[in-house]
MARVEXVEX-16934 format. One record per residue: residue number from 0; residue in one letter; chain; x, y, z of N, C-alpha, C in turn. Coordinates in Angstrom, 2 decimals, padded with zeros to 5 digits. Atoms other than C-alpha are relative to their C-alpha. Example, Ala and Ser with C-alpha at 12.3 -4.5 7.8 and 13.67 -1.06 7.14 Angstrom:
# residues 2
num;residu;chaine;nc1;nc2;nc3;cac1;cac2;cac3;cc1;cc2;cc3
0;A;A;000.89;-001.19;000.00;012.30;-004.50;007.80;000.90;001.20;000.00 .
1;S;A;-000.82;-001.19;-000.06;013.67;-001.06;007.14;-000.77;001.09;000.73 .
***
This chain:
# residues 50
num;residu;chaine;nc1;nc2;nc3;cac1;cac2;cac3;cc1;cc2;cc3
0;M;A;000.46;001.31;000.42;-021.60;-001.49;024.67;001.13;-001.02;000.16 .
1;L;A;-000.98;001.06;-000.18;-019.76;-004.68;025.66;000.06;-000.85;-001.26 .
2;Q;A;-000.15;000.80;001.22;-018.34;-006.59;022.72;000.83;-001.24;000.31 .
3;T;A;-000.71;001.26;-000.20;-017.33;-010.25;022.92;000.95;-000.22;-001.16 .
4;P;A;-000.93;000.26;001.10;-014.15;-010.90;020.92;-000.18;-001.41;-000.54 .
5;L;A;000.11;001.30;000.66;-014.16;-013.79;018.43;001.38;-000.55;-000.28 .
6;L;A;-001.22;000.69;000.41;-011.42;-016.33;017.84;-000.38;-000.91;-001.15 .
7;W;A;000.31;000.76;001.21;-011.56;-017.74;014.31;001.18;-000.94;-000.25 .
8;L;A;-001.03;001.02;000.21;-009.58;-021.00;014.00;-000.23;-000.70;-001.33 .
9;H;A;000.12;000.69;001.28;-008.82;-022.72;010.71;001.18;-000.95;-000.17 .
10;G;A;-001.05;000.98;000.25;-006.87;-025.84;009.79;000.74;000.27;-001.30 .
11;I;A;-000.81;-000.23;001.20;-004.01;-025.33;007.35;-000.20;-001.12;-001.01 .
12;D;A;000.17;001.16;000.89;-004.60;-028.83;005.91;-001.45;-000.23;-000.42 .
13;D;A;001.41;000.11;000.39;-008.33;-028.19;005.28;-000.09;000.06;-001.53 .
14;T;A;000.17;000.02;001.46;-009.07;-029.21;001.67;-001.44;000.28;-000.41 .
15;T;A;001.39;-000.32;000.28;-012.82;-028.52;001.95;-000.21;001.51;-000.08 .
16;V;A;000.01;-001.47;-000.02;-012.56;-024.83;002.88;001.45;000.42;000.13 .
17;L;A;-001.42;-000.35;-000.02;-009.12;-023.55;001.95;000.30;001.06;001.05 .
18;C;A;-000.41;-000.92;-001.06;-007.23;-021.66;004.61;-000.07;001.45;-000.50 .
19;S;A;000.07;-001.37;000.55;-007.02;-018.61;002.31;-001.43;000.53;000.03 .
20;A;A;001.41;-000.42;-000.08;-010.84;-018.54;002.22;-000.37;000.31;001.44 .
21;G;A;000.27;-000.25;-001.41;-010.98;-018.76;006.01;000.60;001.31;000.47 .
22;Q;A;-000.67;-001.26;-000.38;-008.57;-015.84;006.31;-000.78;001.22;-000.47 .
23;A;A;000.78;-001.13;000.52;-011.01;-013.65;004.37;-001.11;000.43;000.96 .
24;G;A;001.10;-000.30;-000.90;-013.65;-013.79;007.12;000.30;001.05;001.06 .
25;P;A;-000.27;-000.95;-001.08;-012.02;-011.95;010.03;000.12;001.47;-000.45 .
26;P;A;-000.04;-001.41;000.40;-011.16;-008.74;008.09;-001.39;000.57;-000.29 .
27;F;A;001.38;-000.43;000.27;-014.80;-008.55;006.97;-000.70;000.36;001.32 .
28;L;A;000.62;-000.25;-001.30;-015.96;-008.80;010.60;000.63;001.22;000.68 .
29;Q;A;-000.68;-001.15;-000.59;-013.33;-006.27;011.72;-000.48;001.31;-000.63 .
30;Q;A;000.51;-001.19;000.68;-014.55;-003.79;009.10;-001.41;000.34;000.48 .
31;A;A;001.35;-000.21;-000.53;-018.03;-004.25;010.57;000.04;000.44;001.47 .
32;G;A;-000.13;-000.48;-001.36;-016.64;-003.18;013.96;000.14;-001.08;001.06 .
33;M;A;-000.13;001.08;-000.97;-016.22;-006.60;015.57;001.47;-000.30;000.27 .
34;K;A;-001.35;000.44;-000.35;-013.13;-007.84;017.37;000.14;-001.46;-000.39 .
35;C;A;-000.15;001.37;000.49;-011.88;-010.97;015.60;001.47;-000.30;-000.22 .
36;E;A;-001.38;000.44;000.17;-008.56;-012.81;015.79;000.00;-001.31;-000.78 .
37;F;A;-000.11;001.20;000.82;-007.56;-015.45;013.20;001.26;-000.77;000.40 .
38;K;A;-001.15;000.87;-000.25;-005.30;-018.40;014.00;-000.11;-001.23;-000.89 .
39;A;A;-000.06;001.19;000.84;-004.26;-021.12;011.56;000.69;-001.11;000.78 .
40;N;A;-000.53;001.14;-000.74;-003.62;-024.57;013.03;000.65;-001.00;-000.95 .
41;P;A;-000.67;000.98;000.85;-001.01;-026.82;011.42;-000.53;-001.41;000.25 .
42;N;A;000.39;001.41;-000.08;-001.85;-030.47;010.72;-001.47;-000.21;000.36 .
43;L;A;001.42;000.14;-000.26;-005.59;-029.84;011.04;-000.76;000.14;-001.31 .
44;G;A;000.82;-000.03;001.21;-008.00;-030.66;008.24;-001.37;000.58;000.32 .
45;H;A;001.36;-000.50;-000.17;-011.72;-029.99;007.95;-000.69;-000.80;001.11 .
46;S;A;000.63;000.68;-001.14;-013.30;-030.81;011.33;-000.64;001.04;000.91 .
47;I;A;000.60;-000.85;-001.04;-015.30;-029.42;014.21;000.46;-000.58;001.33 .
48;S;A;-000.39;000.48;-001.33;-013.97;-029.61;017.73;-000.54;000.99;001.03 .
49;G;A;000.59;-000.87;-001.01;-015.39;-028.26;020.91;000.62;-000.15;001.34 .
***
């Protein structure tokens, strides 16, 4: 089975969803067997970019 890896990005300056809360997601996905990498971005608040 082919598995697409995930990249989970989170802004360190996010005051809406704290970075510590964002860091909790990837281990949960990894325990479920998914490939997920977490990266925290400095000077980034709560936003969506594409």
